[in-house]
C-alpha positions in Angstrom: -10.6 -8.0 -6.4 -9.7 -8.4 -10.1 -11.2 -5.7 -12.4 -13.0 -8.3 -14.5 -14.8 -9.6 -11.4 -16.3 -6.2 -10.6 -18.3 -6.1 -13.8 -17.8 -4.2 -17.0 -17.3 -5.4 -20.6 -14.4 -7.2 -22.0 -13.4 -4.1 -23.8 -13.2 -2.2 -20.5 -11.0 -4.9 -19.0 -8.7 -4.9 -22.0 -8.5 -1.1 -22.0 -7.8 -0.8 -18.3 -5.2 -3.6 -18.5 -3.4 -1.7 -21.3 -3.6 1.5 -19.3 -2.4 -0.1 -16.1 0.5 -1.8 -17.8 1.6 1.5 -19.3 1.2 0.2 -22.9 0.7 2.8 -25.6 -1.4 2.1 -28.6 1.0 3.8 -31.1 2.7 0.5 -32.0 -0.5 -1.1 -33.3 -1.7 2.1 -34.9 1.6 2.6 -36.7 1.6 -1.0 -38.0 -2.0 -0.6 -39.3 -1.1 2.7 -40.9 1.9 1.2 -42.6 -0.1 -1.7 -43.9 -2.8 0.6 -45.3 -0.1 2.7 -46.9 1.5 -0.3 -48.6 -2.0 -1.5 -49.8 -2.7 2.0 -51.3 0.7 2.0 -53.1 0.1 -1.5 -54.5 -3.4 -0.6 -55.7 -2.2 2.7 -57.2 0.5 0.8 -59.2 -2.2 -1.7 -60.3 -4.4 1.1 -61.5 -1.5 2.7 -63.4 -0.7 -0.6 -65.1 -4.3 -0.9 -66.2 -4.5 2.7 -67.5 -1.1 2.3 -69.3 -2.1 -1.0 -70.8 -5.4 0.4 -72.0 -3.6 3.4 -73.6 -1.1 1.2 -75.3 -3.9 -1.0 -76.6 -5.8 2.0 -78.1 -2.6 3.2 -79.8 -2.0 -0.3 -81.3 1.1 -1.0 -79.3 -0.4 -3.5 -76.8 1.8 -4.9 -74.0 1.7 -8.6 -74.6 3.7 -11.5 -73.1 3.4 -15.2 -73.7 4.8 -18.0 -71.5 4.0 -21.3 -73.2 0.2 -21.4 -73.6 -0.3 -18.7 -71.0 -0.8 -15.3 -72.7 -1.4 -11.9 -71.1 -2.3 -9.1 -73.5 -5.5 -7.3 -72.4 -5.5 -4.5 -69.8 -7.9 -6.5 -67.7 -5.6 -9.5 -67.7 -2.6 -7.3 -66.7 -4.7 -5.7 -63.9 -5.9 -9.0 -62.6 -2.4 -10.5 -62.7 -1.0 -7.5 -60.8 -3.8 -7.7 -58.2 -3.3 -11.5 -57.7 0.5 -11.8 -58.0 1.9 -8.2 -57.8 5.5 -9.2 -57.3 5.6 -11.1 -60.6 3.3 -9.2 -62.9 4.5 -5.6 -62.2 8.2 -6.3 -63.1 7.0 -8.4 -66.0 4.9 -5.5 -67.3 7.7 -3.1 -66.8 10.0 -5.4 -68.8 7.5 -6.0 -71.5 7.0 -2.2 -72.0 10.7 -1.5 -71.9 10.5 0.5 -68.6 12.3 -1.9 -66.3 15.3 0.1 -64.8 17.0 -3.1 -63.7 16.9 -4.9 -67.1 20.2 -5.3 -68.9 20.7 -3.6 -72.2 20.9 -6.1 -75.0 22.4 -3.7 -77.5 
């Protein structure tokens, strides 16, 4: 008789099915761990951008960029931009502050 017909919870059925099929749980755990690690790196970079923009603003050398009518100059705006669209705003911030290692020298 099938295991699920003998009673037990759905979790028991899933667990026993995984055990009987010889599946190991390391694949899922490794994927989840990698996702969490990437999220922590992204949030750490976002926090660094905010702290650096705040420091630059206090020193009178604010990081500011203007694209048409769209303007980013406050540390909060940089942080929000990095959280929402990281792949665009982090390189933009690095370029604006002169820290982009891939930017061409215009000298």
